[in-house]
C-alpha positions as CSV (number, residue, x, y, z in Angstrom):
1,M,96.2,51.5,-29.1
2,T,95.2,48.2,-30.0
3,A,93.2,46.0,-27.2
4,Q,93.6,42.1,-27.1
5,L,91.9,39.5,-24.6
6,T,94.1,38.0,-23.0
7,F,92.3,35.1,-21.3
8,V,95.1,33.0,-18.2
9,H,94.9,29.3,-16.4
10,A,96.1,28.9,-13.0
11,L,98.1,25.9,-13.3
12,S,98.7,25.5,-9.6
13,P,97.3,28.0,-6.9
14,L,97.6,31.1,-7.0
15,H,97.9,33.7,-4.6
16,A,97.9,37.4,-5.4
17,G,98.3,38.9,-2.1
18,I,97.1,42.3,-1.1
19,G,99.4,42.4,2.0
20,Q,97.9,41.4,6.0
21,G,94.4,41.1,7.0
22,A,92.3,42.2,9.3
23,G,90.4,39.1,9.3
24,V,90.9,35.1,10.1
25,I,92.7,34.9,7.4
26,D,95.9,36.7,7.4
27,L,97.4,36.7,4.1
28,P,93.7,37.6,2.0
29,I,93.7,37.1,-1.8
30,A,93.4,40.1,-4.0
31,R,89.2,39.8,-4.3
32,E,87.1,43.0,-6.2
33,K,85.7,45.6,-3.6
34,A,81.7,45.9,-5.0
35,T,81.3,42.5,-6.0
36,G,84.2,40.1,-4.0
37,L,85.5,38.2,-7.0
38,P,88.6,37.1,-6.7
39,F,91.1,39.2,-9.5
40,L,95.1,38.8,-11.0
41,P,96.0,42.6,-11.0
42,G,97.6,43.3,-14.1
43,S,100.2,44.2,-12.6
44,S,101.4,41.3,-11.3
45,L,100.7,39.3,-14.4
46,K,103.2,42.4,-16.3
47,G,105.4,41.3,-14.0
48,A,105.7,38.1,-13.9
49,L,105.7,38.0,-18.5
50,R,108.5,40.5,-18.1
51,A,111.1,38.2,-15.6
52,L,110.7,35.6,-18.6
53,C,111.7,38.2,-21.1
54,V,115.4,36.3,-22.1
55,D,115.9,39.2,-24.7
56,E,117.5,43.0,-23.1
57,N,116.2,44.5,-26.4
58,T,112.7,42.6,-26.8
59,R,112.2,43.6,-22.4
60,K,113.0,47.5,-22.3
61,K,111.1,48.1,-26.3
62,V,107.5,46.4,-24.7
63,F,108.2,46.3,-20.5
64,G,110.3,50.1,-20.7
65,P,113.7,50.1,-19.0
66,D,115.2,48.3,-16.0
67,T,114.2,50.5,-12.8
68,A,117.7,50.5,-11.3
69,S,119.3,51.9,-14.1
70,S,116.3,53.7,-15.7
71,D,117.2,56.8,-17.0
72,A,114.9,59.9,-15.9
73,N,114.9,61.5,-20.2
74,S,113.8,58.3,-21.1
75,D,111.0,58.5,-23.5
76,Y,108.0,55.7,-22.5
77,A,108.4,53.5,-19.1
78,S,106.3,50.8,-21.4
79,S,104.3,50.2,-24.7
80,I,102.5,47.9,-22.9
81,Q,99.5,47.6,-20.6
82,F,98.1,44.9,-19.2
83,S,94.7,45.3,-16.7
84,D,93.0,43.2,-13.4
85,Q,92.5,39.6,-14.5
86,R,88.6,39.2,-14.2
87,L,87.7,35.4,-13.0
88,L,85.5,33.7,-15.6
89,L,85.3,30.1,-14.5
90,L,85.7,28.7,-10.5
91,P,86.7,24.9,-10.4
92,I,84.8,23.9,-7.5
93,R,84.7,20.5,-6.3
94,S,81.6,17.7,-7.6
95,L,80.5,14.6,-6.3
96,A,80.2,13.7,-10.3
97,G,83.3,14.1,-11.8
98,T,86.2,15.2,-9.9
99,F,85.2,18.8,-10.5
100,A,83.1,21.4,-12.2
101,W,84.2,24.7,-13.3
102,V,81.7,26.8,-13.0
103,T,80.6,30.6,-13.6
104,S,77.6,32.2,-13.6
105,P,75.8,35.5,-16.2
106,Y,77.3,38.3,-14.3
107,V,80.3,36.9,-14.9
108,L,79.7,36.1,-18.3
109,R,77.6,39.5,-18.9
110,R,81.0,41.3,-18.5
111,L,82.9,39.3,-20.2
112,V,80.4,40.4,-23.5
113,R,80.4,43.7,-22.7
114,D,84.1,43.4,-23.8
115,L,83.8,41.4,-26.3
116,R,81.9,44.1,-27.7
117,D,84.1,46.8,-26.6
118,I,86.6,45.3,-29.2
119,Q,84.0,44.5,-31.9
120,L,83.3,41.0,-31.3
121,S,80.6,39.0,-30.6
122,P,80.0,36.4,-27.8
123,P,79.0,32.4,-29.3
124,A,75.5,32.7,-27.6
125,S,72.9,34.5,-26.1
126,I,73.6,34.1,-21.9
127,P,72.1,31.7,-19.7
128,D,70.1,33.1,-16.7
129,P,69.7,30.3,-14.4
130,K,66.4,31.4,-12.4
131,Q,66.2,29.9,-9.4
132,Y,68.7,28.9,-6.5
133,E,68.8,25.3,-7.4
134,D,68.8,25.6,-11.1
135,C,71.8,25.2,-13.1
136,Y,72.7,24.6,-16.5
137,I,75.4,21.7,-18.0
138,D,75.9,20.4,-21.3
139,K,73.3,17.8,-20.6
140,N,74.4,15.5,-23.1
141,K,78.1,15.0,-22.4
142,S,78.1,16.3,-19.2
143,K,80.7,14.4,-16.7
144,I,79.4,15.9,-13.7
145,K,75.7,14.6,-13.9
146,I,74.4,12.2,-11.8
147,T,70.9,10.6,-12.5
148,Q,69.3,7.8,-10.5
149,R,65.5,6.8,-11.1
150,N,64.9,9.9,-14.1
151,N,66.4,12.5,-11.9
152,T,69.1,14.1,-12.1
153,K,71.2,16.3,-11.3
154,V,74.8,18.4,-9.7
155,Y,76.1,18.6,-6.5
156,L,79.0,21.4,-5.9
157,E,80.3,20.9,-2.4
158,D,77.2,20.8,-0.7
159,L,75.0,21.8,-3.1
160,D,72.4,20.2,-5.1
161,L,71.2,21.2,-7.8
162,T,68.9,20.4,-11.1
163,P,70.3,20.7,-14.8
164,Q,67.8,23.5,-16.8
165,N,67.1,22.4,-20.7
166,E,68.6,25.8,-21.5
167,D,72.0,25.0,-23.7
168,V,75.1,26.3,-23.0
169,V,78.0,23.7,-25.5
170,A,78.2,27.1,-27.4
171,W,79.6,29.4,-24.1
172,A,81.6,26.0,-23.5
173,T,83.3,25.4,-26.6
174,W,84.3,28.8,-26.9
175,I,85.6,29.6,-23.6
176,G,87.3,25.8,-24.7
177,Q,89.2,27.3,-27.7
178,K,90.4,30.2,-25.9
179,L,91.7,28.7,-23.2
180,F,93.0,25.7,-24.6
181,S,95.4,24.3,-28.3
182,E,94.2,20.7,-26.9
183,P,91.0,19.0,-28.6
184,D,91.3,16.7,-25.3
185,W,91.6,19.9,-23.3
186,Q,88.7,21.2,-24.8
187,R,86.4,18.3,-24.5
188,M,87.6,17.8,-21.0
189,L,85.9,22.0,-20.7
190,A,83.1,21.2,-22.3
191,E,82.2,18.1,-20.0
192,R,82.5,20.4,-16.5
193,F,81.0,23.4,-18.1
194,C,78.0,24.5,-15.1
195,V,76.6,28.1,-15.4
196,I,74.6,28.9,-11.9
197,H,73.1,31.6,-10.5
198,D,74.5,34.5,-10.2
199,D,74.5,34.8,-5.5
200,V,75.2,31.2,-5.7
201,F,78.7,31.8,-7.6
202,N,79.1,34.4,-4.9
203,F,78.4,31.5,-2.4
204,L,81.3,29.4,-3.6
205,V,83.9,32.3,-3.9
206,D,83.4,32.6,-0.2
207,T,83.5,29.7,0.8
208,A,84.9,27.2,-1.8
209,M,88.2,28.8,-1.8
210,E,91.5,27.1,-1.2
211,I,93.0,27.9,3.1
212,T,96.4,27.0,3.4
213,T,97.4,27.3,7.4
214,W,102.0,27.1,7.7
215,L,102.6,26.2,11.5
216,R,106.4,27.4,12.6
217,P,107.8,24.1,14.1
218,G,108.2,24.4,18.3
219,Y,110.7,25.1,20.1
220,S,111.9,23.2,21.9
221,S,110.0,19.5,20.8
222,G,111.0,20.5,17.1
223,C,107.3,19.7,16.4
224,C,104.5,21.6,15.4
225,K,102.2,21.8,18.7
226,D,98.1,22.7,19.1
227,D,98.3,26.0,20.6
228,I,101.0,27.8,19.3
229,P,100.3,32.0,19.4
230,R,98.6,34.0,16.1
231,S,101.6,35.2,15.7
232,I,103.7,32.2,14.1
233,R,100.5,31.1,12.7
234,K,99.5,31.8,9.1
235,T,97.3,31.2,6.5
236,H,96.6,32.7,3.1
237,G,93.9,32.7,0.7
238,A,94.5,30.9,-3.0
239,D,92.4,30.6,-5.9
240,E,92.1,27.7,-6.9
241,Q,94.2,25.7,-8.8
242,G,92.5,25.6,-12.8
243,R,91.0,28.8,-12.5
244,A,90.4,31.2,-15.7
245,T,90.6,34.7,-15.5
246,W,89.9,37.2,-18.8
247,R,91.0,40.2,-19.9
């Protein structure tokens, strides 16, 4: 079996749901049970790629026969398998530079483990912020920093963080080359790349994800009512546009 890392960049808000939710979000996104990190199920990615494969022979060879016409005596179901896509970079609103691509030491450690499983080496050691307010950026080229009176800060959502001196250029360059073929986008990622504390990252994953409310128009007036009951008010979570995953 040949294993290969696959990187996915969400160009629009992505909702990989788990069905009906029990909390305030009616249609929550899929999250890992232990960590709470969003993920994209491998079956969802496989189904999307299968739908895009227009050559019938190739589709059958790679993804297996169609379910409706599958033969009970078929030799195989498919010749390719996708594991779940794990979160690598999360776009977070930034006071400077519009947004930042944010990650954490724990997320990078999981990536390094998978790299070593397929005999690849990480580009550098993993930066590890010691304090909640610490972060690591490319201090020379970063577009998400604000400097006033010799004091440099990074503002993500409502959090103000202090850049430290550890270099993350190697990580930003390596990830940019894996995600994008265009030099402009590679440079853009390096300018907005930010490593933050694991606990702060988990906080942003819980509080900074997009939530969309869908309202059914009122039956008589044709407009949305303020007192619409829960049965016809739907809220669903969505992974942010620009999110990057790997596996």
